[in-house]
Each structure stands twice: as structure tokens, then as C-alpha cells.
C-alpha positions in Angstrom: -40.9 1.5 0.9 -39.7 4.7 1.2 -35.9 3.4 2.0 -35.5 1.2 -1.1 -37.1 3.6 -3.5 -34.4 6.6 -2.4 -31.9 3.8 -2.4 -32.9 2.9 -5.8 -32.7 6.3 -7.5 -29.7 6.7 -5.4 -27.8 3.6 -7.7 -29.5 4.6 -10.9 -28.0 8.1 -10.5 -25.0 6.7 -9.5 -25.3 4.6 -12.9 -25.8 6.9 -14.8 -23.4 9.0 -14.3 -20.6 6.5 -14.7 -22.2 5.6 -18.1 -22.1 9.2 -19.3 -18.5 9.1 -18.0 -17.9 6.4 -20.6 -20.0 7.4 -23.0 -17.8 11.2 -23.1 -14.4 9.3 -23.2 -15.3 5.9 -25.2 -12.6 4.4 -23.1 -14.0 1.1 -22.1 -13.9 -1.6 -24.0 -15.5 -4.1 -22.0 -12.5 -5.4 -20.0 -12.0 -2.8 -17.6 -13.7 0.8 -17.0 -10.5 2.5 -18.3 -7.8 0.8 -20.4 -6.6 -2.5 -20.4 -6.1 -2.9 -16.6 -7.8 -2.9 -12.7 -8.1 1.0 -11.8 -9.4 2.7 -9.0 -12.5 3.3 -11.2 -13.4 -0.5 -11.5 -13.1 -1.4 -7.8 -15.6 1.8 -7.0 -17.5 0.4 -9.9 -18.1 -3.0 -8.3 -20.6 -1.7 -5.3 -21.9 0.3 -7.5 -23.0 -2.3 -9.5 -23.7 -5.2 -6.4 -25.8 -1.8 -5.3 -28.0 -1.4 -8.1 -28.7 -5.4 -8.7 -29.7 -5.6 -5.1 -32.3 -2.5 -5.5 -33.5 -4.9 -8.6 -32.1 -3.1 -11.2 -31.3 -4.8 -14.6 -28.0 -3.1 -15.1 -27.1 -6.1 -18.3 -30.1 -4.4 -20.1 -29.6 -0.4 -18.5 -26.2 -0.6 -18.6 -24.4 -3.2 -21.4 -20.9 -1.9 -20.8 -20.8 -0.9 -17.3 -22.5 -5.1 -16.7 -19.8 -6.5 -19.2 -17.2 -4.7 -16.9 -19.1 -5.8 -13.7 -18.6 -9.3 -15.8 -15.2 -9.5 -16.0 -14.4 -7.9 -12.3 -16.2 -10.7 -11.0 -14.2 -12.9 -13.0 -11.0 -11.7 -10.4 -10.4 -14.3 -8.0 -9.7 -11.8 -5.2 -12.7 -9.8 -6.1 -15.1 -12.6 -5.8 -13.7 -13.4 -2.8 -13.8 -10.0 -1.5 -17.5 -9.7 -2.2 -18.3 -13.0 -0.8 -16.5 -12.1 2.8 -19.1 -9.0 2.3 -22.4 -11.1 2.1 -22.0 -12.3 -2.3 -22.7 -10.1 -4.7 -25.9 -9.3 -4.3 -25.3 -6.8 -0.6 -27.2 -8.2 2.0 -30.3 -6.4 2.7 -29.3 -6.6 7.2 -26.1 -6.8 7.7 -24.4 -9.7 9.8 -23.3 -8.5 13.0 -21.4 -11.5 12.8 -19.0 -11.1 10.4 -15.5 -11.3 10.5 -14.0 -7.3 10.5 
């Protein structure tokens, strides 16, 4: 559908921009986006990867450095707990209107 195609295009652009920035700076070594501690960059990356997975992108194959940071981030209990509270690792296609805000 056009809506899915548009979403997929948007997610690809977002991840390509992140990957290009990472390639330019060489900052990520697979633990976090920048350096050895969680930062806002990681907090912004998590939902983008979640959207990419939900849109059917193969993040592992297309963006291996981003996938490594994603795996590390979702190993942190507070991040995985937050994702689970928001519908799971993969964003639901329909919002749960009964979910606690």
C-alpha cells in the first residue's frame, strides 16, 4: 500500500542518515552510538530501528553497525521494559487504545 511504501522510504532515509553520520565520525564501535555510555543518540536510534524492523527492513544485513548498537541497547532492562510497555520490540500497526499512558 502507499502508506507502507511511504513509511518504509522514511525509515530507510532515517537509517541511511544515521549510518552516514556514523561512517563520517567513526564514533561507534558497536556498543553505543557515541562513546561508551548511553546518550541521546541511542535514545533516538531505538525507535528508528523499531520502525525499520516493523517496516520489514533487514537492519542486520543493511546496517550492521546500527544493528549492533540496537542489540546492545535492547539488552538494557529499562529500554526493553519501555519498548514492551509501548507494544513490544516491533511497533504495532494498530495503536492499543486501552494501553496505560
